[in-house]
C-alpha positions as CSV (number, residue, x, y, z in Angstrom):
1,M,0.0,0.0,0.0
2,T,1.3,3.5,-0.8
3,V,1.2,6.6,1.3
4,G,-1.3,8.1,-1.1
5,E,-3.7,5.2,-0.7
6,I,-3.5,5.5,3.1
7,I,-4.3,9.2,2.8
8,E,-7.5,8.3,0.8
9,Q,-8.6,5.8,3.5
10,V,-7.7,7.7,6.7
11,S,-8.6,11.3,7.6
12,L,-5.1,12.8,6.9
13,T,-3.9,16.2,5.8
14,V,-0.7,16.4,3.8
15,M,1.6,18.9,5.4
16,A,4.8,18.3,3.4
17,A,6.4,16.3,0.6
18,T,3.5,15.6,-1.7
19,A,6.0,14.1,-4.2
20,G,6.5,11.1,-1.8
21,L,2.9,10.0,-1.9
22,D,3.8,7.0,-4.1
23,K,6.2,5.6,-1.4
24,E,5.4,2.1,-0.3
25,V,4.3,1.4,3.3
26,K,5.3,-2.0,4.5
27,Q,4.5,-1.7,8.3
28,G,3.5,0.8,11.0
29,Y,4.9,2.0,14.2
30,V,3.4,4.1,17.0
31,S,5.5,5.9,19.6
32,D,6.4,9.3,20.9
33,L,9.8,8.3,22.1
34,L,12.3,9.2,19.4
35,S,15.0,6.7,20.4
36,N,12.4,4.0,20.4
37,V,11.4,4.8,16.8
38,M,15.1,4.9,15.7
39,A,15.7,1.5,17.3
40,F,12.5,-0.4,16.3
41,A,10.6,1.2,13.4
42,G,11.5,-0.5,10.2
43,A,12.4,1.2,6.9
44,D,9.3,1.9,4.8
45,S,7.1,2.2,7.9
46,V,4.5,4.8,8.6
47,W,5.1,6.4,12.0
48,V,2.2,7.7,14.2
49,T,3.2,10.3,16.8
50,M,1.9,13.4,18.6
51,Q,5.3,15.1,18.4
52,G,5.4,18.2,16.1
53,H,9.0,19.4,16.5
54,Q,11.9,19.2,13.9
55,N,13.5,16.1,15.5
56,I,10.7,13.9,14.0
57,V,11.9,14.8,10.5
58,A,15.5,13.8,11.4
59,V,14.3,10.5,12.9
60,A,12.1,9.7,9.9
61,S,15.0,10.5,7.5
62,L,17.5,8.4,9.4
63,A,15.1,5.5,9.8
64,G,14.0,5.5,6.1
65,L,10.4,5.9,7.0
66,S,7.7,6.3,4.3
67,A,5.7,8.9,6.2
68,V,5.1,10.5,9.6
69,I,1.5,11.0,10.9
70,I,1.1,13.6,13.6
71,A,-2.1,12.5,15.4
72,G,-4.4,13.9,18.1
73,G,-4.8,17.3,16.5
74,A,-1.2,18.2,17.4
75,K,0.1,20.9,15.0
76,P,3.6,20.6,13.5
77,E,5.8,23.6,14.0
78,D,6.4,25.8,10.9
79,E,10.1,24.8,11.1
80,T,9.1,21.1,11.1
81,I,7.1,21.5,7.9
82,A,9.9,23.4,6.2
83,K,12.5,20.8,7.3
84,A,10.2,18.0,6.1
85,K,9.9,19.6,2.7
86,Q,13.7,20.2,2.5
87,E,14.4,16.5,3.5
88,G,11.6,15.0,1.3
89,V,9.9,13.5,4.4
90,V,6.2,13.0,4.0
91,L,4.5,14.7,6.9
92,L,0.8,14.1,7.5
93,A,-1.6,15.3,10.2
94,T,-4.9,14.2,11.6
95,P,-7.3,15.2,14.4
96,L,-7.8,11.5,15.2
97,P,-6.1,10.1,18.3
98,S,-3.1,7.8,17.8
99,F,-5.0,4.7,18.9
100,E,-7.7,5.3,16.3
101,V,-5.1,6.0,13.5
102,A,-3.3,2.7,14.4
103,G,-6.6,0.9,14.3
104,Q,-7.4,2.2,10.8
105,L,-3.9,1.4,9.6
106,Y,-4.4,-2.1,10.9
107,R,-7.7,-2.4,9.2
108,L,-6.0,-1.5,5.9
109,G,-3.5,-4.3,6.3
110,I,-0.6,-2.4,7.8
111,R,0.9,-4.4,10.6
112,G,3.4,-3.5,13.3
113,A,7.1,-3.5,13.0
């Protein structure tokens, strides 16, 4: 499944990197602990978090993630959006809580790392 297909199925707003919507998503990961994501999220994962600061872009880039979903209505900082665009990291946002986003991803066939 691609990032674009996930956007169509889940209530997501594209914040950055619309060119990456064809990226393949092989698994999912939910955490707000950055070191946990770096250690355990697999490449080509979609990461669900409530963090909105620039460090999420660095983690996503280092880990080779397909996309980052900022859940719970949290707003990414302007600097985060700019950094995501610069790094080519797909940054998405939703008012849905992380638990509900994870459930919808699971329903779509995305399994945990």
